[in-house]
C-alpha positions in Angstrom: 119.8 106.9 100.8 121.8 103.9 101.6 122.3 103.0 105.3 125.5 101.2 106.1 125.6 98.0 108.2 127.0 99.9 111.3 124.4 102.7 111.0 121.6 100.1 110.6 122.7 98.4 113.8 122.7 101.7 115.7 119.3 102.6 114.3 118.0 99.1 115.2 119.4 99.3 118.8 117.9 102.8 119.2 114.5 101.6 118.0 114.6 98.6 120.3 115.6 100.8 123.3 112.8 103.3 122.6 110.3 100.5 122.2 111.4 98.9 125.4 111.0 102.2 127.3 107.4 102.5 126.0 106.6 98.9 126.8 108.0 99.2 130.3 106.2 102.5 130.9 102.9 101.0 129.6 103.1 97.8 131.6 104.0 99.6 134.9 100.4 100.5 135.5 98.9 97.8 137.6 95.3 99.1 137.1 94.8 99.5 140.9 93.7 103.1 140.8 95.7 106.2 141.4 96.4 106.3 145.1 96.8 109.6 146.7 98.1 107.8 149.8 101.8 108.5 150.1 102.3 106.5 153.3 99.9 104.1 155.0 97.1 106.1 156.6 93.4 105.6 157.4 91.9 106.5 154.0 89.5 105.5 151.3 89.9 106.5 147.7 88.1 105.9 144.4 89.4 105.6 140.9 89.4 108.5 138.5 88.8 107.0 135.1 87.7 107.8 131.6 84.8 106.0 129.9 82.8 106.3 126.7 79.1 107.0 126.2 77.3 103.8 125.4 79.9 101.7 127.3 78.9 98.9 129.7 80.7 97.2 132.6 82.7 100.4 133.4 84.8 99.3 136.4 85.6 101.8 139.1 87.8 100.6 142.0 87.3 101.6 145.6 90.4 101.2 147.8 91.0 101.5 151.5 94.0 101.7 153.9 94.0 101.2 157.7 97.0 101.6 160.1 95.5 99.4 162.8 93.4 96.2 162.7 89.7 97.1 162.4 86.6 95.0 163.1 84.5 96.5 160.3 84.2 99.3 157.8 81.4 101.1 156.1 81.9 103.1 152.9 78.8 105.0 151.6 79.2 106.4 148.1 77.1 108.6 145.9 77.6 109.0 142.1 76.2 112.3 140.7 75.9 113.2 137.1 73.6 112.3 134.2 73.1 109.3 131.9 74.5 106.4 133.9 73.3 103.4 135.9 75.0 101.5 138.7 74.9 97.8 137.7 76.6 95.9 140.4 79.4 95.7 143.0 82.1 93.0 143.2 84.5 92.2 146.0 86.5 89.8 143.8 90.2 90.6 144.1 89.6 92.6 147.3 92.4 92.6 149.9 89.7 91.3 152.4 90.0 87.7 153.3 87.2 85.5 151.8 86.0 84.6 155.3 85.1 88.3 155.9 81.5 89.1 155.6 81.0 91.7 152.8 77.8 93.4 151.7 76.9 95.9 149.1 73.6 97.8 148.8 73.0 99.6 145.5 70.3 102.2 144.9 70.4 103.0 141.2 67.6 105.5 141.6 69.7 107.7 144.0 73.1 106.8 142.6 74.1 105.4 146.1 76.2 102.4 147.0 77.0 101.2 150.5 80.0 98.9 150.8 80.6 97.2 154.2 82.6 94.5 155.7 82.6 92.7 159.1 85.5 90.4 160.0 85.4 87.7 162.7 88.3 85.2 163.0 88.3 82.8 165.9 85.8 84.9 167.7 87.8 88.1 167.2 86.8 90.9 164.9 89.7 91.6 162.6 90.8 93.2 159.3 94.6 93.5 159.5 96.3 96.8 158.7 97.3 97.4 155.1 96.0 99.0 151.9 94.4 97.7 148.7 91.2 97.1 146.8 87.9 97.0 148.7 85.7 96.4 145.7 84.7 97.4 142.2 81.5 99.2 141.2 80.3 98.6 137.7 78.5 101.3 135.7 76.7 101.6 132.4 77.2 104.9 130.6 74.2 105.8 128.4 74.6 107.8 125.1 73.3 110.9 126.9 76.2 110.8 129.3 78.5 112.2 126.6 80.7 115.0 128.0 79.6 114.4 131.6 81.8 114.1 134.6 80.2 111.6 137.0 81.5 112.4 140.5 81.8 109.7 143.2 81.8 111.1 146.7 80.9 109.9 150.2 78.0 111.0 152.2 76.4 110.6 155.7 72.9 109.6 156.7 72.1 110.6 160.2 68.8 108.8 160.7 67.8 105.5 162.1 70.1 103.7 159.6 73.1 106.0 160.4 75.5 105.3 157.6 78.8 107.2 157.3 82.4 106.6 156.2 83.7 104.7 159.2 86.1 102.1 160.5 85.6 100.3 163.9 88.9 99.8 165.6 89.6 96.6 167.6 92.2 98.2 170.0 89.6 100.2 171.9 90.0 103.5 170.1 86.5 103.0 168.7 85.3 104.7 165.6 87.9 106.0 163.1 86.8 108.4 160.3 89.2 107.8 157.4 90.3 110.5 155.0 88.3 110.3 151.7 89.6 111.1 148.2 86.7 111.3 145.6 86.6 109.6 142.3 85.1 110.3 138.9 84.2 109.0 135.5 84.9 111.4 132.7 82.7 110.4 129.8 84.0 110.9 126.2 82.3 110.8 122.8 
């Protein structure tokens, strides 16, 4: 079948248009996690991602939003499932100013991670309102994790350490308990 010059140009233009649509759609994902937050609210959410058994350095983003300046925040998380380890936490790329004191505590044995931040600028405790990345948790998925769904939820400890999902407000409201949206790693292969 012979294609005329005009038909070839139409086919080429259609191909370029379809390719452009796929490229734009593929590039529109900014890899910042799927946010359930429609408007700015006090909330914490965790990525829902897919990984592969045997994969290392699996990055799961933890995000937060606050409607008023806060002095500090605490985000305790627990990963449940089988065949994984929590390797590390990074605050690189976080929306927190580098001068803000950040801390992470990882208990690989219990699958628990505590992310916290304390901000002091010119003697005033302060994390401005906004939303974005808090930090990334890195996992290793062992071969026995195949088919697992590793759930990442929050929890509370009501003992001497008293850890819970919490913001401390600077305007006098006091403690704010943000809404939480859990994350997960669906393990393939």
